[in-house]
N, C-alpha and C positions, 0 to 999 in steps of 0.2 A: 548371488553373482550374475546369473541369466538375467534375473529379473532387471537388475541397474542396468546392463549390458541394452536390454529393449526398450528402457527409456532414458537412452541417452540424448535423443533429440529432443523430448520435452525436458529434461532436466538442464540442458544446455541454454535454456531461456533465461536461467537465472543469472546467466552472464550480463542482462542488461542491467543488472543491480550495480556492478561495480563499473560496466561502461558510464553509466548516470551520475554515478559517483566523482567522475571527473569535475563536474559543476561545481560539487560540495567543496573542493579543493580551491578552485578557482572564487568562490565567494567568500570562503572563511578568511574574511579580514574586516578590518575597521575603515577601508576606504571610502566608502560611500557614507559614512558617519553613524552612529550606534545609539540604540534607546535602551533603556532599564526597565525591564518589568519584575522587580525587586520587590516584593512586598514585606509588609512588617511579619506577616506570617513565616515567610522564608527566611527571615533572618532570626527566628526562634527554632529552625532546623538545625540541629548539629551535625559538623562533620564526620562521619564514621567510615573511617578508610578501610572498614573489614569489608565495605557493601561493592568494592574494588571488584571482587571476586564476580558477584553476579553480573555487574556492568560489562565485564571480559567475557563471560558466560554467553553473552547475548549475539555475539559473532557465531558460537557454534549452535547455539538455539536455533536461532532463525533459518541458516542452512539444513540442520538436522529437521525441522519441524516441515519445511517447504519438501524436502526430499520424501518424508512419511506422505505426506498430500499427493504427490505426484506418483506413489507406488499404490497409494490405497483409494484415492478418489480424485481421478483428473479434472473434475469440473470443481472442486474446491482449489485445487491446485493453480490452475489457470487464471481463476477468479482473484485468488489471492495474490497471487504474482500480478496481475494488473493493476489490483488495487495498490499495492505496493509501489509499481511504479509510477501510477498515476499521483500516489501520494508523495512521492520524492519530486516528481514537476512542482506540486503545488508550495512543497516545502523551498525548493530552491528560486522559485518563484518568488516568495516571501521574503526570502533570505535578501535578495536584490534589492528590493524595495522598503524593507522594514527589518534591517539589522538589527540584533540586539547583543548584550554583552553581560555574561556572567561573572560576577567577582569571584575568585578563588581565594581558599586560604593559604599562607604560607606553609610550607611542607617543612616538618621537623621529624628528624630520625633517619635510620637507614636499616630498617627493616623491610622484611619483604613487601609488605603492604603498601608501605609507604614509597617504596621503589616502584611497584605498579603503579600507583595513583600518578607519581612524578613521570613515567613513561607516557601515560594516556595524555597527561597534560602537554607533554613534549610534541606529540604528536597530532594534537586536536588543540587549535587556537579557542578561546572562550566566546567564539561566536556562533553564527548558524545554531541557533537554538530555540528561536520560535517558529514553527511547532519541532516538537523533539521527533526526530528519527528514529530515536531508540524505542520512545515510546510508541510511536506511528506503527513501526512495523510489529512489534510485541504485542500490540492490541488485535493486529489483522492475523495475528497466529491462535489468539483466543477467540476472534470472530471464526476462523477458518475450522478449528477443531469441533466445534459447538455445529457446523454443518457437514463434516466430514462422516461420511459413512463407516470408514475402521475405526470409529472412536469408541474407547471404552472408558471404565473409571480409572484404569491405570494411566493411561497416556492423557486422558484430560483432567487428572490431578496433576500430572507432571507439568503440561503445560501452563495451568492455571497458577502453580505454585511457582515457577519459574517467572510468569510473567509479573505476578505480585513484587518478587524481588528484584527484579531487572527495572522494572518502573520506581521502586522506590530507591533504588540505587543512585539513579540520576539525579537524585534529590540530596542524597547523603554523601556523594563525591563531589557535590558543588560543581555538577557538569549544567545543571537545568533549574529552572525555577517551577513554581505551581502553576503558573501559567501557562508554560511550555508543556506541561503534561497534558493541562485540560484541554488545550486546543489539539494536541496528538490524538488525543481519544475520541474528541469531536469529528476530527477530520478523518480518521482510521473509519469510525462507525459509518459515516456517510457515505464513504467510497466503498467501502465493503458492500454496504446494502444497494447502493447503486449500481455497481457491477455485478452483484450476485442475481439480482432480480431481473436485470435487462433482458430482452428477448434475441440474444444474440443470435438464434437461427435465422431469424426472419431478417436482421440486419445482415449476415453473410450472403444470404439469399439474394436481399436486394441490391448488395454491392456486385454481387457474381453477375448475375442476368437482372438488369434493372428492367430489361423489357418486360418481365413479367408482372412488373406493377403496373404497366401500362394493357396488357393482353386486356383484360377483362372490359375495361373501356372500348377498348376497339372492337372487339365481340360484340357487345351492345351495339355500336354505332352501325358495324357491318348487318345485325340483325334487324335492325331499325330500316335500313335501307332497302332490304328485301321485302321487310313486310311491307311497306311505302309502295313499293312496287308491284307486289301482288294485288294489292287494294286497286292501285290505277288498272292493272289488267283486266279483274274482275268488272270495273265498272266499264270500261270499252267492250267489253263481249256482252255486258247487259244493255248498251246503247244498241250494237248489231243487232 
């Protein structure tokens, strides 16, 4: 508990996700027209209502994994969270200019699984699909655990297993199509690598004290002027 309390400030940065999610609700419609990315292969993928369970688990999976990163490896936590936020912005920008529609099956039955699917369908319109935020965020957790200092066989296996089930669930519950998944994986990989390998310390220093960048040039300039003055003084003395 003490560990959680000490990390309340960095953990609070996760609030950026629901804040940015405001744009999701605003864009989740067909007002700007829609495109279809359904392929013949998508049409062969069956609707499997049982996969609604890992689809819903995603909400807890992302939160739990980010908390683990925060407690075990701050570098991975901050970079994964930043990549997630950047990914959300890219996705929302894409939804605005290239909105897609995913056709959904007719639900039959009153069992628990069917009701869960109906609940998700009622809360999430069949838009905002390309790229898939479900897949993007899940793949970022995979990238993060691979870099995390606290990784071991157990937690790595859990992340991988959940990630596979969640990604497959987006297809089997007909929330996304194959191109949504592929685009999200490519986007997640690019953003994570970009953020993780960026030289943030130099960037932070340059933004905090931009004069540090100009100091070497100024020092060289002053040294050059001083050396030229010394040469002139020596010449004058020799002439005398």
